[in-house]
N, C-alpha and C positions, 0 to 999 in steps of 0.2 A: 503494499499499501504506499501510495505516493506524500511525501511529506514537505510542507510549506513552511519554510525556517525565514522569520526578518531579522536580521542583524542592524541592532538600533542601539542607538542611544541616545539622550537628548544634547551633550557639546560636539561640536569637530572636533575633527584631530587626535581622534582616539583610540582609531584603527577599524575604522569598521570595514572597508573595503580593502584593505590588507587581509584582515579577519576572512571575511567572504571569499575571497579568490584563495586562501591559503585552507581553508577550510573545504571549499568544495574541491579543490585538488587532490586534497588528503581524500577524500572520500571516492572520488572515482578513482583513484588508486586504489584502493580496495572494492573496485569491481564494481561500486555503484553506476546507477546512470544519475548525473550531474546536472544542472544547468544553473547560473550565476546569472540573475536577472539585476542590472543597474536601475535603482529609480529616482536616481539622480541628475531627472532632466533640468537640460541647462550647464550641469555643471557636470558633464560625463567624464569619470575618470578612471570606473572598472578596466572596460577596455586598454587604458595603459597599463596598468598594472598586471594585464592578463595578457601582453605582446599583442594585443589583436585591432588596433586601432584603424591599423591600416585596411584592415578585413570591413570593417564597417561599411555594409550599402544600405541597408535598412534599421532600421531600430523600434524599441519599445512602443513609441508614440504612432509610427506610421502601422503597426501591428492594431492598436487598441482602434486606429480610426480609420481603420480597413484599407490602407493605401498598400497595404505589403500583406503576405500570408505569415504564418507565425517560420512555416521552414525555410523562406528567405531571407528574415532576420536572423535567425539561429547562427552562431559561429561554432563549429569544433574546432577544439585547442587540438595544435599539432603536436602535441607531448601525451596527452593521454587521449585516448579515445573517445573515450566515456564522459570528457568532458565538455560541456557546451557554453557559449553566454549570449545573452541579450540585450545588447546595449541601451543605454539610455541617449534620447536625441541632444543634441550640442546646442541646437539651433532656434528649439520649441522651449518653452516655460513651461510650469507642473500645472497650470490650468488647461492643457492639452491632453492630460488624462481627465478618464472619468470612473466614479465605480462600476457602471456596469461593463465599460469597456476592459477596466483592468481584471474583473470576476472571468469575464469569456478568455481572455489570456490564462491566464492563471488554472481555469478549468481543462484548456489545451494541453496545456503543458504538464497537470496532473497524469493525462492518457499516456505520456510517452516517459516520462522522468521518478527515480526512485525519490531525488532529493530538489526540492527547489528552491533557491537560496535568494533571500530578496535582499539586496544592498539597499539599505533606508538612507537616505539624505538626513544630514543633522537637524535637529529643531524639533518641533511639533505642529508645522502645515502641513500643507493637501499633502503633500508628496511622500512624507515617511506618515501621515494616518492611511494613503495606501498602501503605500509597503506592509504593512503591518495589520492590513483589515482583512485577507483570508488567511492568517497565520495560524498553522497549527502548532508553532514552538516560536519562541523568541531568544534568541541571544544577547543577550544585551553589555554592548562594550564599553569598559570603564576603565581609565586611569584611576590610579590610590591618591587621588588629590579631592579637596573635599567640593570645589564646583563642579567636577565631572559627578562624582558621584551623588550630591542634593541632583540633578540634571538625570540622573540615571531613574531616581528613586519618582521624577515625574513622570518618564517615560512609563514604567513600570504601572504608574496609575491610569496611562492611557491605555497599555496591554489587556486590562483590567477592566474597562469600560469603552475603549472605542472599537474591537477586534468583533467579528461576526461573532466568535467564541464565547466570547464574553454577553454578547448581547442573548444570546441561544440558552444562556447559562449552563455554560462548558466551558471546563477549566483549561486554559491555556498554559500550557506547561513553559517556562520560562529557566532561564539559565545565565548565571552571570561569567563572562570571560573578562579577566584583569589583565589588563595589556601594560607595557612600560614599565612593570614593576622593576623596581631595585632594592633587593634587601637590606644593604648595607643603608642606603640612604633612608629606608623604613625603620631601620634599627636605630639610628640617629635622630628620628623624630622629624626626617625633611619631606616624609610622604607618609600616608596611612598606612597601617599594616591589614595583613589580609582579613585578621578576624574583626578589625573595625570596620571594614567594606561590607561585611558579610552580615555585620551587626544590625548593620545599617536599612540595607535591600532586602536581607530576609531572601534572600533566594539561593539555590543548589549553584554552588562552585563549579563551571565548567574548566576551567583552565587558568593557569597562569603566565604570561607570557611577558619573558623581561625585556629591558632595556637592550636593545642592539642594532649596531649596524649593518648587521644581513638584512631588517627588514628595509631600510633605502636602498642598499645595493639590490636587491629584488626588484625592487619598484623600479629602480633606474632603466633596468636592463628588459623589463618586461616579462616577467615572470614571479609567478605565486614564490614566496620563500622556500615553501615545502617541497617543491620542482627545482629552484636555483640552486636552493644549499642543502639537500635534503640530511644531514646530519648534524648540522645547528642546533644549537639547544635551542632557537626559535622554533625552527621548523619542527623537532620534536615535540615539542609543547604542543603546536597545532595538531599534528598527526595524534597524541593521547587524546587531543579536544576531541577530534573527527571520532576516534575508537569507542569513545565514552557517546557519542551521540548515536554511535549505532548498537549500543546497550554492554558494552566490553567491560569488566571489572578492571579500571584501570589505574592503581596507584597513584593517588595525588600528592608531590612531595614541594615545600617551599624551604628553599635553605634554612630560613632563621624559625621556621614555626617547630614548634610539634608537632609528630605525627599524628598521636591523638587528636590534638585539637581539630586539625586538618581533617582528618577523615570523619569526627564528629559534622565541621561546619558541610564541607561536602555533601555528607547525608543527607542535610535537612533538607524538609520539604518546601517546594514552591510555595510564597503567599499566595 
């Protein structure tokens, strides 16, 4: 059964697009049929991160408005044959998307893919609302800083109120992906600790991705970090997160945290 996952946060620059590409590639490497959908209409970046910017002919807006068929807009990754991209438009604005049109596209994608990963724009405006609207699961990407955590808390409130599942009285599965984490800085009190973020957001921890130059390098060469440098610490963190999405029991370790505490927090039920 296919699963629609929105990768979201309230704050920009936390690593949503990087995470969408990395998780999508990691799932595809494990034999899953995956499409990553860019909902950031007007500020298209997912195609750059996935190295497909020169292959974009049609986009999400074209499909929503009936100017192109879905098959014409989908771009197959050249490295992993089960990984696809549905790019956003760079010349239109978010008003070009409609709820009915997005619902129709998502329905078509469900027929073809195991995982539909929706890369949400930052903020709480229309693009973000449509990206999460038909989700079965949400990955809330957060940096260990107060403003990012506060914005993520607001996004969790939206997920619990504005999605189709919420309106139907169903539970929307939510997970936290903590990015740009530096255990040494956390120990010095320069950023929030893992348990502090989890105490505020109260959703299960999917993974901890450390601060690393590998992320920027991979983006600059147009490759998900899980494909560009698969043995790097960051790539391994994303691959472990993907395995957890698939239901595997993968231990989650943070360098400066007691394993018992992390295990307890990781197992916490979603709000």
